mmCIF entry with sequence, helices, sheets and N, C-alpha, C, O atoms, coordinates in Angstrom:
data_MODEL
# 
_entry.id   MODEL 
# 
_entity.id                         1 
_entity.type                       polymer 
_entity.pdbx_number_of_molecules   1 
# 
_entity_poly.entity_id                      1 
_entity_poly.type                           'polypeptide(L)' 
_entity_poly.nstd_linkage                   no 
_entity_poly.nstd_monomer                   no 
_entity_poly.pdbx_seq_one_letter_code       
;(UNK)(UNK)(UNK)(UNK)(UNK)(UNK)(UNK)(UNK)(UNK)(UNK)(UNK)(UNK)(UNK)(UNK)(UNK)(UNK)
(UNK)(UNK)(UNK)(UNK)(UNK)(UNK)(UNK)(UNK)(UNK)(UNK)(UNK)(UNK)(UNK)(UNK)(UNK)(UNK)
(UNK)(UNK)(UNK)(UNK)(UNK)(UNK)(UNK)(UNK)(UNK)(UNK)(UNK)(UNK)(UNK)(UNK)(UNK)(UNK)
(UNK)(UNK)(UNK)(UNK)
;
_entity_poly.pdbx_seq_one_letter_code_can   XXXXXXXXXXXXXXXXXXXXXXXXXXXXXXXXXXXXXXXXXXXXXXXXXXXX 
_entity_poly.pdbx_strand_id                 A 
# 
loop_
_entity_poly_seq.entity_id 
_entity_poly_seq.num 
_entity_poly_seq.mon_id 
_entity_poly_seq.hetero 
1 1  UNK n 
1 2  UNK n 
1 3  UNK n 
1 4  UNK n 
1 5  UNK n 
1 6  UNK n 
1 7  UNK n 
1 8  UNK n 
1 9  UNK n 
1 10 UNK n 
1 11 UNK n 
1 12 UNK n 
1 13 UNK n 
1 14 UNK n 
1 15 UNK n 
1 16 UNK n 
1 17 UNK n 
1 18 UNK n 
1 19 UNK n 
1 20 UNK n 
1 21 UNK n 
1 22 UNK n 
1 23 UNK n 
1 24 UNK n 
1 25 UNK n 
1 26 UNK n 
1 27 UNK n 
1 28 UNK n 
1 29 UNK n 
1 30 UNK n 
1 31 UNK n 
1 32 UNK n 
1 33 UNK n 
1 34 UNK n 
1 35 UNK n 
1 36 UNK n 
1 37 UNK n 
1 38 UNK n 
1 39 UNK n 
1 40 UNK n 
1 41 UNK n 
1 42 UNK n 
1 43 UNK n 
1 44 UNK n 
1 45 UNK n 
1 46 UNK n 
1 47 UNK n 
1 48 UNK n 
1 49 UNK n 
1 50 UNK n 
1 51 UNK n 
1 52 UNK n 
# 
_struct_asym.id          A 
_struct_asym.entity_id   1 
# 
loop_
_struct_conf.conf_type_id 
_struct_conf.id 
_struct_conf.pdbx_PDB_helix_id 
_struct_conf.beg_label_comp_id 
_struct_conf.beg_label_asym_id 
_struct_conf.beg_label_seq_id 
_struct_conf.pdbx_beg_PDB_ins_code 
_struct_conf.end_label_comp_id 
_struct_conf.end_label_asym_id 
_struct_conf.end_label_seq_id 
_struct_conf.pdbx_end_PDB_ins_code 
_struct_conf.beg_auth_comp_id 
_struct_conf.beg_auth_asym_id 
_struct_conf.beg_auth_seq_id 
_struct_conf.end_auth_comp_id 
_struct_conf.end_auth_asym_id 
_struct_conf.end_auth_seq_id 
_struct_conf.pdbx_PDB_helix_class 
_struct_conf.details 
_struct_conf.pdbx_PDB_helix_length 
HELX_P HELX_P1 AA1 UNK A 14 ? UNK A 16 ? UNK A 14 UNK A 16 5 ? 3  
HELX_P HELX_P2 AA2 UNK A 36 ? UNK A 48 ? UNK A 36 UNK A 48 1 ? 13 
# 
_struct_conf_type.id          HELX_P 
_struct_conf_type.criteria    ? 
_struct_conf_type.reference   ? 
# 
_struct_sheet.id               AA1 
_struct_sheet.type             ? 
_struct_sheet.number_strands   2 
_struct_sheet.details          ? 
# 
_struct_sheet_order.sheet_id     AA1 
_struct_sheet_order.range_id_1   1 
_struct_sheet_order.range_id_2   2 
_struct_sheet_order.offset       ? 
_struct_sheet_order.sense        anti-parallel 
# 
loop_
_struct_sheet_range.sheet_id 
_struct_sheet_range.id 
_struct_sheet_range.beg_label_comp_id 
_struct_sheet_range.beg_label_asym_id 
_struct_sheet_range.beg_label_seq_id 
_struct_sheet_range.pdbx_beg_PDB_ins_code 
_struct_sheet_range.end_label_comp_id 
_struct_sheet_range.end_label_asym_id 
_struct_sheet_range.end_label_seq_id 
_struct_sheet_range.pdbx_end_PDB_ins_code 
_struct_sheet_range.beg_auth_comp_id 
_struct_sheet_range.beg_auth_asym_id 
_struct_sheet_range.beg_auth_seq_id 
_struct_sheet_range.end_auth_comp_id 
_struct_sheet_range.end_auth_asym_id 
_struct_sheet_range.end_auth_seq_id 
AA1 1 UNK A 17 ? UNK A 21 ? UNK A 17 UNK A 21 
AA1 2 UNK A 27 ? UNK A 31 ? UNK A 27 UNK A 31 
# 
loop_
_atom_site.group_PDB 
_atom_site.id 
_atom_site.type_symbol 
_atom_site.label_atom_id 
_atom_site.label_alt_id 
_atom_site.label_comp_id 
_atom_site.label_asym_id 
_atom_site.label_entity_id 
_atom_site.label_seq_id 
_atom_site.pdbx_PDB_ins_code 
_atom_site.Cartn_x 
_atom_site.Cartn_y 
_atom_site.Cartn_z 
_atom_site.occupancy 
_atom_site.B_iso_or_equiv 
_atom_site.pdbx_formal_charge 
_atom_site.auth_seq_id 
_atom_site.auth_comp_id 
_atom_site.auth_asym_id 
_atom_site.auth_atom_id 
_atom_site.pdbx_PDB_model_num 
ATOM 1   N N  . UNK A 1 1  ? 90.860  124.456 26.947 1.00 0.00 ? 1  UNK A N  1 
ATOM 2   C CA . UNK A 1 1  ? 92.011  124.415 26.088 1.00 0.00 ? 1  UNK A CA 1 
ATOM 3   C C  . UNK A 1 1  ? 93.177  123.732 26.780 1.00 0.00 ? 1  UNK A C  1 
ATOM 4   O O  . UNK A 1 1  ? 93.665  122.709 26.301 1.00 0.00 ? 1  UNK A O  1 
ATOM 5   N N  . UNK A 1 2  ? 93.625  124.275 27.889 1.00 0.00 ? 2  UNK A N  1 
ATOM 6   C CA . UNK A 1 2  ? 94.692  123.649 28.658 1.00 0.00 ? 2  UNK A CA 1 
ATOM 7   C C  . UNK A 1 2  ? 94.117  123.030 29.918 1.00 0.00 ? 2  UNK A C  1 
ATOM 8   O O  . UNK A 1 2  ? 93.222  123.593 30.549 1.00 0.00 ? 2  UNK A O  1 
ATOM 9   N N  . UNK A 1 3  ? 94.645  121.855 30.281 1.00 0.00 ? 3  UNK A N  1 
ATOM 10  C CA . UNK A 1 3  ? 94.206  121.232 31.526 1.00 0.00 ? 3  UNK A CA 1 
ATOM 11  C C  . UNK A 1 3  ? 95.129  121.678 32.646 1.00 0.00 ? 3  UNK A C  1 
ATOM 12  O O  . UNK A 1 3  ? 96.351  121.671 32.501 1.00 0.00 ? 3  UNK A O  1 
ATOM 13  N N  . UNK A 1 4  ? 94.539  122.059 33.742 1.00 0.00 ? 4  UNK A N  1 
ATOM 14  C CA . UNK A 1 4  ? 95.324  122.495 34.881 1.00 0.00 ? 4  UNK A CA 1 
ATOM 15  C C  . UNK A 1 4  ? 95.908  121.274 35.590 1.00 0.00 ? 4  UNK A C  1 
ATOM 16  O O  . UNK A 1 4  ? 95.207  120.288 35.823 1.00 0.00 ? 4  UNK A O  1 
ATOM 17  N N  . UNK A 1 5  ? 97.194  121.347 35.929 1.00 0.00 ? 5  UNK A N  1 
ATOM 18  C CA . UNK A 1 5  ? 97.835  120.239 36.633 1.00 0.00 ? 5  UNK A CA 1 
ATOM 19  C C  . UNK A 1 5  ? 97.332  120.197 38.071 1.00 0.00 ? 5  UNK A C  1 
ATOM 20  O O  . UNK A 1 5  ? 97.060  121.236 38.672 1.00 0.00 ? 5  UNK A O  1 
ATOM 21  N N  . UNK A 1 6  ? 97.211  118.998 38.613 1.00 0.00 ? 6  UNK A N  1 
ATOM 22  C CA . UNK A 1 6  ? 96.758  118.913 40.007 1.00 0.00 ? 6  UNK A CA 1 
ATOM 23  C C  . UNK A 1 6  ? 97.814  119.478 40.957 1.00 0.00 ? 6  UNK A C  1 
ATOM 24  O O  . UNK A 1 6  ? 99.014  119.315 40.734 1.00 0.00 ? 6  UNK A O  1 
ATOM 25  N N  . UNK A 1 7  ? 97.363  120.131 42.000 1.00 0.00 ? 7  UNK A N  1 
ATOM 26  C CA . UNK A 1 7  ? 98.305  120.715 42.947 1.00 0.00 ? 7  UNK A CA 1 
ATOM 27  C C  . UNK A 1 7  ? 98.860  119.679 43.918 1.00 0.00 ? 7  UNK A C  1 
ATOM 28  O O  . UNK A 1 7  ? 99.924  119.876 44.506 1.00 0.00 ? 7  UNK A O  1 
ATOM 29  N N  . UNK A 1 8  ? 98.132  118.570 44.082 1.00 0.00 ? 8  UNK A N  1 
ATOM 30  C CA . UNK A 1 8  ? 98.578  117.503 44.973 1.00 0.00 ? 8  UNK A CA 1 
ATOM 31  C C  . UNK A 1 8  ? 98.611  116.202 44.168 1.00 0.00 ? 8  UNK A C  1 
ATOM 32  O O  . UNK A 1 8  ? 97.614  115.804 43.565 1.00 0.00 ? 8  UNK A O  1 
ATOM 33  N N  . UNK A 1 9  ? 99.772  115.551 44.170 1.00 0.00 ? 9  UNK A N  1 
ATOM 34  C CA . UNK A 1 9  ? 99.917  114.294 43.463 1.00 0.00 ? 9  UNK A CA 1 
ATOM 35  C C  . UNK A 1 9  ? 99.776  113.138 44.446 1.00 0.00 ? 9  UNK A C  1 
ATOM 36  O O  . UNK A 1 9  ? 100.314 113.186 45.552 1.00 0.00 ? 9  UNK A O  1 
ATOM 37  N N  . UNK A 1 10 ? 99.054  112.105 44.039 1.00 0.00 ? 10 UNK A N  1 
ATOM 38  C CA . UNK A 1 10 ? 98.881  110.951 44.902 1.00 0.00 ? 10 UNK A CA 1 
ATOM 39  C C  . UNK A 1 10 ? 100.002 109.959 44.624 1.00 0.00 ? 10 UNK A C  1 
ATOM 40  O O  . UNK A 1 10 ? 100.094 109.410 43.526 1.00 0.00 ? 10 UNK A O  1 
ATOM 41  N N  . UNK A 1 11 ? 100.843 109.733 45.608 1.00 0.00 ? 11 UNK A N  1 
ATOM 42  C CA . UNK A 1 11 ? 101.962 108.809 45.475 1.00 0.00 ? 11 UNK A CA 1 
ATOM 43  C C  . UNK A 1 11 ? 101.480 107.384 45.735 1.00 0.00 ? 11 UNK A C  1 
ATOM 44  O O  . UNK A 1 11 ? 100.560 107.169 46.524 1.00 0.00 ? 11 UNK A O  1 
ATOM 45  N N  . UNK A 1 12 ? 102.102 106.418 45.073 1.00 0.00 ? 12 UNK A N  1 
ATOM 46  C CA . UNK A 1 12 ? 101.720 105.024 45.338 1.00 0.00 ? 12 UNK A CA 1 
ATOM 47  C C  . UNK A 1 12 ? 102.134 104.605 46.749 1.00 0.00 ? 12 UNK A C  1 
ATOM 48  O O  . UNK A 1 12 ? 103.111 105.111 47.301 1.00 0.00 ? 12 UNK A O  1 
ATOM 49  N N  . UNK A 1 13 ? 101.384 103.688 47.309 1.00 0.00 ? 13 UNK A N  1 
ATOM 50  C CA . UNK A 1 13 ? 101.675 103.183 48.645 1.00 0.00 ? 13 UNK A CA 1 
ATOM 51  C C  . UNK A 1 13 ? 102.816 102.166 48.548 1.00 0.00 ? 13 UNK A C  1 
ATOM 52  O O  . UNK A 1 13 ? 102.641 101.097 47.963 1.00 0.00 ? 13 UNK A O  1 
ATOM 53  N N  . UNK A 1 14 ? 103.973 102.487 49.112 1.00 0.00 ? 14 UNK A N  1 
ATOM 54  C CA . UNK A 1 14 ? 105.140 101.620 49.011 1.00 0.00 ? 14 UNK A CA 1 
ATOM 55  C C  . UNK A 1 14 ? 104.979 100.328 49.804 1.00 0.00 ? 14 UNK A C  1 
ATOM 56  O O  . UNK A 1 14 ? 105.739 99.382  49.596 1.00 0.00 ? 14 UNK A O  1 
ATOM 57  N N  . UNK A 1 15 ? 104.004 100.272 50.710 1.00 0.00 ? 15 UNK A N  1 
ATOM 58  C CA . UNK A 1 15 ? 103.768 99.046  51.464 1.00 0.00 ? 15 UNK A CA 1 
ATOM 59  C C  . UNK A 1 15 ? 103.228 97.949  50.540 1.00 0.00 ? 15 UNK A C  1 
ATOM 60  O O  . UNK A 1 15 ? 103.396 96.760  50.815 1.00 0.00 ? 15 UNK A O  1 
ATOM 61  N N  . UNK A 1 16 ? 102.577 98.357  49.440 1.00 0.00 ? 16 UNK A N  1 
ATOM 62  C CA . UNK A 1 16 ? 102.010 97.382  48.501 1.00 0.00 ? 16 UNK A CA 1 
ATOM 63  C C  . UNK A 1 16 ? 102.976 97.034  47.379 1.00 0.00 ? 16 UNK A C  1 
ATOM 64  O O  . UNK A 1 16 ? 102.646 96.214  46.522 1.00 0.00 ? 16 UNK A O  1 
ATOM 65  N N  . UNK A 1 17 ? 104.159 97.637  47.362 1.00 0.00 ? 17 UNK A N  1 
ATOM 66  C CA . UNK A 1 17 ? 105.129 97.412  46.300 1.00 0.00 ? 17 UNK A CA 1 
ATOM 67  C C  . UNK A 1 17 ? 106.374 96.726  46.842 1.00 0.00 ? 17 UNK A C  1 
ATOM 68  O O  . UNK A 1 17 ? 106.645 96.754  48.043 1.00 0.00 ? 17 UNK A O  1 
ATOM 69  N N  . UNK A 1 18 ? 107.129 96.109  45.933 1.00 0.00 ? 18 UNK A N  1 
ATOM 70  C CA . UNK A 1 18 ? 108.345 95.395  46.295 1.00 0.00 ? 18 UNK A CA 1 
ATOM 71  C C  . UNK A 1 18 ? 109.521 96.144  45.683 1.00 0.00 ? 18 UNK A C  1 
ATOM 72  O O  . UNK A 1 18 ? 109.481 96.487  44.501 1.00 0.00 ? 18 UNK A O  1 
ATOM 73  N N  . UNK A 1 19 ? 110.570 96.407  46.464 1.00 0.00 ? 19 UNK A N  1 
ATOM 74  C CA . UNK A 1 19 ? 111.749 97.118  45.983 1.00 0.00 ? 19 UNK A CA 1 
ATOM 75  C C  . UNK A 1 19 ? 112.691 96.146  45.288 1.00 0.00 ? 19 UNK A C  1 
ATOM 76  O O  . UNK A 1 19 ? 112.964 95.057  45.793 1.00 0.00 ? 19 UNK A O  1 
ATOM 77  N N  . UNK A 1 20 ? 113.191 96.559  44.107 1.00 0.00 ? 20 UNK A N  1 
ATOM 78  C CA . UNK A 1 20 ? 114.168 95.769  43.359 1.00 0.00 ? 20 UNK A CA 1 
ATOM 79  C C  . UNK A 1 20 ? 115.384 96.659  43.148 1.00 0.00 ? 20 UNK A C  1 
ATOM 80  O O  . UNK A 1 20 ? 115.280 97.717  42.526 1.00 0.00 ? 20 UNK A O  1 
ATOM 81  N N  . UNK A 1 21 ? 116.532 96.239  43.661 1.00 0.00 ? 21 UNK A N  1 
ATOM 82  C CA . UNK A 1 21 ? 117.757 97.023  43.533 1.00 0.00 ? 21 UNK A CA 1 
ATOM 83  C C  . UNK A 1 21 ? 118.405 96.672  42.200 1.00 0.00 ? 21 UNK A C  1 
ATOM 84  O O  . UNK A 1 21 ? 118.733 95.515  41.939 1.00 0.00 ? 21 UNK A O  1 
ATOM 85  N N  . UNK A 1 22 ? 118.585 97.693  41.358 1.00 0.00 ? 22 UNK A N  1 
ATOM 86  C CA . UNK A 1 22 ? 119.216 97.511  40.058 1.00 0.00 ? 22 UNK A CA 1 
ATOM 87  C C  . UNK A 1 22 ? 120.727 97.640  40.190 1.00 0.00 ? 22 UNK A C  1 
ATOM 88  O O  . UNK A 1 22 ? 121.474 96.758  39.765 1.00 0.00 ? 22 UNK A O  1 
ATOM 89  N N  . UNK A 1 23 ? 121.167 98.733  40.775 1.00 0.00 ? 23 UNK A N  1 
ATOM 90  C CA . UNK A 1 23 ? 122.578 98.929  41.111 1.00 0.00 ? 23 UNK A CA 1 
ATOM 91  C C  . UNK A 1 23 ? 122.635 99.784  42.372 1.00 0.00 ? 23 UNK A C  1 
ATOM 92  O O  . UNK A 1 23 ? 121.606 100.019 43.006 1.00 0.00 ? 23 UNK A O  1 
ATOM 93  N N  . UNK A 1 24 ? 123.814 100.246 42.740 1.00 0.00 ? 24 UNK A N  1 
ATOM 94  C CA . UNK A 1 24 ? 123.935 100.958 44.015 1.00 0.00 ? 24 UNK A CA 1 
ATOM 95  C C  . UNK A 1 24 ? 123.205 102.303 44.022 1.00 0.00 ? 24 UNK A C  1 
ATOM 96  O O  . UNK A 1 24 ? 122.970 102.857 45.096 1.00 0.00 ? 24 UNK A O  1 
ATOM 97  N N  . UNK A 1 25 ? 122.838 102.844 42.852 1.00 0.00 ? 25 UNK A N  1 
ATOM 98  C CA . UNK A 1 25 ? 122.132 104.118 42.787 1.00 0.00 ? 25 UNK A CA 1 
ATOM 99  C C  . UNK A 1 25 ? 120.674 103.990 42.383 1.00 0.00 ? 25 UNK A C  1 
ATOM 100 O O  . UNK A 1 25 ? 119.923 104.956 42.513 1.00 0.00 ? 25 UNK A O  1 
ATOM 101 N N  . UNK A 1 26 ? 120.249 102.836 41.899 1.00 0.00 ? 26 UNK A N  1 
ATOM 102 C CA . UNK A 1 26 ? 118.923 102.696 41.302 1.00 0.00 ? 26 UNK A CA 1 
ATOM 103 C C  . UNK A 1 26 ? 118.113 101.610 42.000 1.00 0.00 ? 26 UNK A C  1 
ATOM 104 O O  . UNK A 1 26 ? 118.556 100.469 42.130 1.00 0.00 ? 26 UNK A O  1 
ATOM 105 N N  . UNK A 1 27 ? 116.929 101.985 42.442 1.00 0.00 ? 27 UNK A N  1 
ATOM 106 C CA . UNK A 1 27 ? 115.966 101.047 43.009 1.00 0.00 ? 27 UNK A CA 1 
ATOM 107 C C  . UNK A 1 27 ? 114.632 101.300 42.329 1.00 0.00 ? 27 UNK A C  1 
ATOM 108 O O  . UNK A 1 27 ? 114.180 102.442 42.251 1.00 0.00 ? 27 UNK A O  1 
ATOM 109 N N  . UNK A 1 28 ? 113.998 100.241 41.835 1.00 0.00 ? 28 UNK A N  1 
ATOM 110 C CA . UNK A 1 28 ? 112.668 100.380 41.259 1.00 0.00 ? 28 UNK A CA 1 
ATOM 111 C C  . UNK A 1 28 ? 111.675 99.646  42.151 1.00 0.00 ? 28 UNK A C  1 
ATOM 112 O O  . UNK A 1 28 ? 112.038 98.735  42.896 1.00 0.00 ? 28 UNK A O  1 
ATOM 113 N N  . UNK A 1 29 ? 110.424 100.058 42.062 1.00 0.00 ? 29 UNK A N  1 
ATOM 114 C CA . UNK A 1 29 ? 109.368 99.439  42.853 1.00 0.00 ? 29 UNK A CA 1 
ATOM 115 C C  . UNK A 1 29 ? 108.383 98.784  41.907 1.00 0.00 ? 29 UNK A C  1 
ATOM 116 O O  . UNK A 1 29 ? 107.928 99.399  40.943 1.00 0.00 ? 29 UNK A O  1 
ATOM 117 N N  . UNK A 1 30 ? 108.057 97.528  42.191 1.00 0.00 ? 30 UNK A N  1 
ATOM 118 C CA . UNK A 1 30 ? 107.166 96.748  41.336 1.00 0.00 ? 30 UNK A CA 1 
ATOM 119 C C  . UNK A 1 30 ? 106.037 96.174  42.177 1.00 0.00 ? 30 UNK A C  1 
ATOM 120 O O  . UNK A 1 30 ? 106.096 96.184  43.406 1.00 0.00 ? 30 UNK A O  1 
ATOM 121 N N  . UNK A 1 31 ? 105.019 95.679  41.508 1.00 0.00 ? 31 UNK A N  1 
ATOM 122 C CA . UNK A 1 31 ? 103.904 95.030  42.206 1.00 0.00 ? 31 UNK A CA 1 
ATOM 123 C C  . UNK A 1 31 ? 104.393 93.739  42.860 1.00 0.00 ? 31 UNK A C  1 
ATOM 124 O O  . UNK A 1 31 ? 105.381 93.148  42.426 1.00 0.00 ? 31 UNK A O  1 
ATOM 125 N N  . UNK A 1 32 ? 103.700 93.314  43.893 1.00 0.00 ? 32 UNK A N  1 
ATOM 126 C CA . UNK A 1 32 ? 104.090 92.113  44.628 1.00 0.00 ? 32 UNK A CA 1 
ATOM 127 C C  . UNK A 1 32 ? 104.051 90.859  43.750 1.00 0.00 ? 32 UNK A C  1 
ATOM 128 O O  . UNK A 1 32 ? 104.805 89.915  43.988 1.00 0.00 ? 32 UNK A O  1 
ATOM 129 N N  . UNK A 1 33 ? 103.183 90.843  42.744 1.00 0.00 ? 33 UNK A N  1 
ATOM 130 C CA . UNK A 1 33 ? 102.997 89.639  41.933 1.00 0.00 ? 33 UNK A CA 1 
ATOM 131 C C  . UNK A 1 33 ? 104.009 89.509  40.792 1.00 0.00 ? 33 UNK A C  1 
ATOM 132 O O  . UNK A 1 33 ? 104.035 88.478  40.120 1.00 0.00 ? 33 UNK A O  1 
ATOM 133 N N  . UNK A 1 34 ? 104.838 90.523  40.555 1.00 0.00 ? 34 UNK A N  1 
ATOM 134 C CA . UNK A 1 34 ? 105.783 90.513  39.429 1.00 0.00 ? 34 UNK A CA 1 
ATOM 135 C C  . UNK A 1 34 ? 107.109 89.904  39.868 1.00 0.00 ? 34 UNK A C  1 
ATOM 136 O O  . UNK A 1 34 ? 107.557 90.118  40.995 1.00 0.00 ? 34 UNK A O  1 
ATOM 137 N N  . UNK A 1 35 ? 107.736 89.140  38.963 1.00 0.00 ? 35 UNK A N  1 
ATOM 138 C CA . UNK A 1 35 ? 109.025 88.513  39.229 1.00 0.00 ? 35 UNK A CA 1 
ATOM 139 C C  . UNK A 1 35 ? 110.134 89.577  39.245 1.00 0.00 ? 35 UNK A C  1 
ATOM 140 O O  . UNK A 1 35 ? 110.272 90.314  38.269 1.00 0.00 ? 35 UNK A O  1 
ATOM 141 N N  . UNK A 1 36 ? 110.929 89.677  40.322 1.00 0.00 ? 36 UNK A N  1 
ATOM 142 C CA . UNK A 1 36 ? 111.974 90.704  40.417 1.00 0.00 ? 36 UNK A CA 1 
ATOM 143 C C  . UNK A 1 36 ? 113.050 90.571  39.339 1.00 0.00 ? 36 UNK A C  1 
ATOM 144 O O  . UNK A 1 36 ? 113.527 91.582  38.826 1.00 0.00 ? 36 UNK A O  1 
ATOM 145 N N  . UNK A 1 37 ? 113.435 89.361  38.991 1.00 0.00 ? 37 UNK A N  1 
ATOM 146 C CA . UNK A 1 37 ? 114.457 89.180  37.961 1.00 0.00 ? 37 UNK A CA 1 
ATOM 147 C C  . UNK A 1 37 ? 113.952 89.649  36.597 1.00 0.00 ? 37 UNK A C  1 
ATOM 148 O O  . UNK A 1 37 ? 114.692 90.274  35.839 1.00 0.00 ? 37 UNK A O  1 
ATOM 149 N N  . UNK A 1 38 ? 112.700 89.347  36.290 1.00 0.00 ? 38 UNK A N  1 
ATOM 150 C CA . UNK A 1 38 ? 112.114 89.788  35.022 1.00 0.00 ? 38 UNK A CA 1 
ATOM 151 C C  . UNK A 1 38 ? 112.038 91.317  34.977 1.00 0.00 ? 38 UNK A C  1 
ATOM 152 O O  . UNK A 1 38 ? 112.314 91.919  33.940 1.00 0.00 ? 38 UNK A O  1 
ATOM 153 N N  . UNK A 1 39 ? 111.666 91.944  36.090 1.00 0.00 ? 39 UNK A N  1 
ATOM 154 C CA . UNK A 1 39 ? 111.594 93.404  36.149 1.00 0.00 ? 39 UNK A CA 1 
ATOM 155 C C  . UNK A 1 39 ? 112.979 94.018  35.961 1.00 0.00 ? 39 UNK A C  1 
ATOM 156 O O  . UNK A 1 39 ? 113.117 95.027  35.270 1.00 0.00 ? 39 UNK A O  1 
ATOM 157 N N  . UNK A 1 40 ? 113.994 93.429  36.562 1.00 0.00 ? 40 UNK A N  1 
ATOM 158 C CA . UNK A 1 40 ? 115.367 93.928  36.424 1.00 0.00 ? 40 UNK A CA 1 
ATOM 159 C C  . UNK A 1 40 ? 115.832 93.835  34.964 1.00 0.00 ? 40 UNK A C  1 
ATOM 160 O O  . UNK A 1 40 ? 116.437 94.769  34.439 1.00 0.00 ? 40 UNK A O  1 
ATOM 161 N N  . UNK A 1 41 ? 115.543 92.701  34.318 1.00 0.00 ? 41 UNK A N  1 
ATOM 162 C CA . UNK A 1 41 ? 115.934 92.514  32.920 1.00 0.00 ? 41 UNK A CA 1 
ATOM 163 C C  . UNK A 1 41 ? 115.208 93.510  32.020 1.00 0.00 ? 41 UNK A C  1 
ATOM 164 O O  . UNK A 1 41 ? 115.823 94.099  31.130 1.00 0.00 ? 41 UNK A O  1 
ATOM 165 N N  . UNK A 1 42 ? 113.913 93.706  32.240 1.00 0.00 ? 42 UNK A N  1 
ATOM 166 C CA . UNK A 1 42 ? 113.151 94.665  31.429 1.00 0.00 ? 42 UNK A CA 1 
ATOM 167 C C  . UNK A 1 42 ? 113.665 96.077  31.618 1.00 0.00 ? 42 UNK A C  1 
ATOM 168 O O  . UNK A 1 42 ? 113.776 96.827  30.649 1.00 0.00 ? 42 UNK A O  1 
ATOM 169 N N  . UNK A 1 43 ? 113.982 96.457  32.855 1.00 0.00 ? 43 UNK A N  1 
ATOM 170 C CA . UNK A 1 43 ? 114.494 97.802  33.131 1.00 0.00 ? 43 UNK A CA 1 
ATOM 171 C C  . UNK A 1 43 ? 115.829 98.017  32.430 1.00 0.00 ? 43 UNK A C  1 
ATOM 172 O O  . UNK A 1 43 ? 116.029 99.042  31.779 1.00 0.00 ? 43 UNK A O  1 
ATOM 173 N N  . UNK A 1 44 ? 116.739 97.065  32.557 1.00 0.00 ? 44 UNK A N  1 
ATOM 174 C CA . UNK A 1 44 ? 118.052 97.212  31.946 1.00 0.00 ? 44 UNK A CA 1 
ATOM 175 C C  . UNK A 1 44 ? 117.975 97.220  30.423 1.00 0.00 ? 44 UNK A C  1 
ATOM 176 O O  . UNK A 1 44 ? 118.759 97.912  29.774 1.00 0.00 ? 44 UNK A O  1 
ATOM 177 N N  . UNK A 1 45 ? 117.057 96.473  29.848 1.00 0.00 ? 45 UNK A N  1 
ATOM 178 C CA . UNK A 1 45 ? 116.920 96.482  28.377 1.00 0.00 ? 45 UNK A CA 1 
ATOM 179 C C  . UNK A 1 45 ? 116.375 97.822  27.889 1.00 0.00 ? 45 UNK A C  1 
ATOM 180 O O  . UNK A 1 45 ? 116.770 98.301  26.826 1.00 0.00 ? 45 UNK A O  1 
ATOM 181 N N  . UNK A 1 46 ? 115.475 98.424  28.652 1.00 0.00 ? 46 UNK A N  1 
ATOM 182 C CA . UNK A 1 46 ? 114.968 99.737  28.272 1.00 0.00 ? 46 UNK A CA 1 
ATOM 183 C C  . UNK A 1 46 ? 116.057 100.802 28.344 1.00 0.00 ? 46 UNK A C  1 
ATOM 184 O O  . UNK A 1 46 ? 116.139 101.673 27.477 1.00 0.00 ? 46 UNK A O  1 
ATOM 185 N N  . UNK A 1 47 ? 116.886 100.731 29.373 1.00 0.00 ? 47 UNK A N  1 
ATOM 186 C CA . UNK A 1 47 ? 117.966 101.705 29.533 1.00 0.00 ? 47 UNK A CA 1 
ATOM 187 C C  . UNK A 1 47 ? 119.002 101.525 28.436 1.00 0.00 ? 47 UNK A C  1 
ATOM 188 O O  . UNK A 1 47 ? 119.550 102.509 27.941 1.00 0.00 ? 47 UNK A O  1 
ATOM 189 N N  . UNK A 1 48 ? 119.281 100.287 28.048 1.00 0.00 ? 48 UNK A N  1 
ATOM 190 C CA . UNK A 1 48 ? 120.289 100.015 27.011 1.00 0.00 ? 48 UNK A CA 1 
ATOM 191 C C  . UNK A 1 48 ? 119.818 100.514 25.640 1.00 0.00 ? 48 UNK A C  1 
ATOM 192 O O  . UNK A 1 48 ? 120.646 100.871 24.802 1.00 0.00 ? 48 UNK A O  1 
ATOM 193 N N  . UNK A 1 49 ? 118.514 100.542 25.402 1.00 0.00 ? 49 UNK A N  1 
ATOM 194 C CA . UNK A 1 49 ? 117.982 100.944 24.106 1.00 0.00 ? 49 UNK A CA 1 
ATOM 195 C C  . UNK A 1 49 ? 117.822 102.448 23.950 1.00 0.00 ? 49 UNK A C  1 
ATOM 196 O O  . UNK A 1 49 ? 117.452 102.916 22.873 1.00 0.00 ? 49 UNK A O  1 
ATOM 197 N N  . UNK A 1 50 ? 118.092 103.216 25.001 1.00 0.00 ? 50 UNK A N  1 
ATOM 198 C CA . UNK A 1 50 ? 117.980 104.668 24.915 1.00 0.00 ? 50 UNK A CA 1 
ATOM 199 C C  . UNK A 1 50 ? 119.103 105.256 24.077 1.00 0.00 ? 50 UNK A C  1 
ATOM 200 O O  . UNK A 1 50 ? 120.219 104.736 24.043 1.00 0.00 ? 50 UNK A O  1 
ATOM 201 N N  . UNK A 1 51 ? 118.785 106.340 23.411 1.00 0.00 ? 51 UNK A N  1 
ATOM 202 C CA . UNK A 1 51 ? 119.827 107.042 22.663 1.00 0.00 ? 51 UNK A CA 1 
ATOM 203 C C  . UNK A 1 51 ? 120.614 107.920 23.634 1.00 0.00 ? 51 UNK A C  1 
ATOM 204 O O  . UNK A 1 51 ? 120.031 108.487 24.558 1.00 0.00 ? 51 UNK A O  1 
ATOM 205 N N  . UNK A 1 52 ? 121.916 108.042 23.443 1.00 0.00 ? 52 UNK A N  1 
ATOM 206 C CA . UNK A 1 52 ? 122.711 108.874 24.371 1.00 0.00 ? 52 UNK A CA 1 
ATOM 207 C C  . UNK A 1 52 ? 122.442 110.342 24.240 1.00 0.00 ? 52 UNK A C  1 
ATOM 208 O O  . UNK A 1 52 ? 123.039 111.145 24.956 1.00 0.00 ? 52 UNK A O  1 
# 
């Protein structure tokens, strides 16, 4: 009926990801093959479309 949550979560390896700074409080991590500017634009558009 209910699925038990795992007790240990596997975190992504940050060595394989690229950090993109959005602003002084926000940093996102993307795959090495993704364009950082495109990721920044997509992130900001998603945040702008949220309801307050």
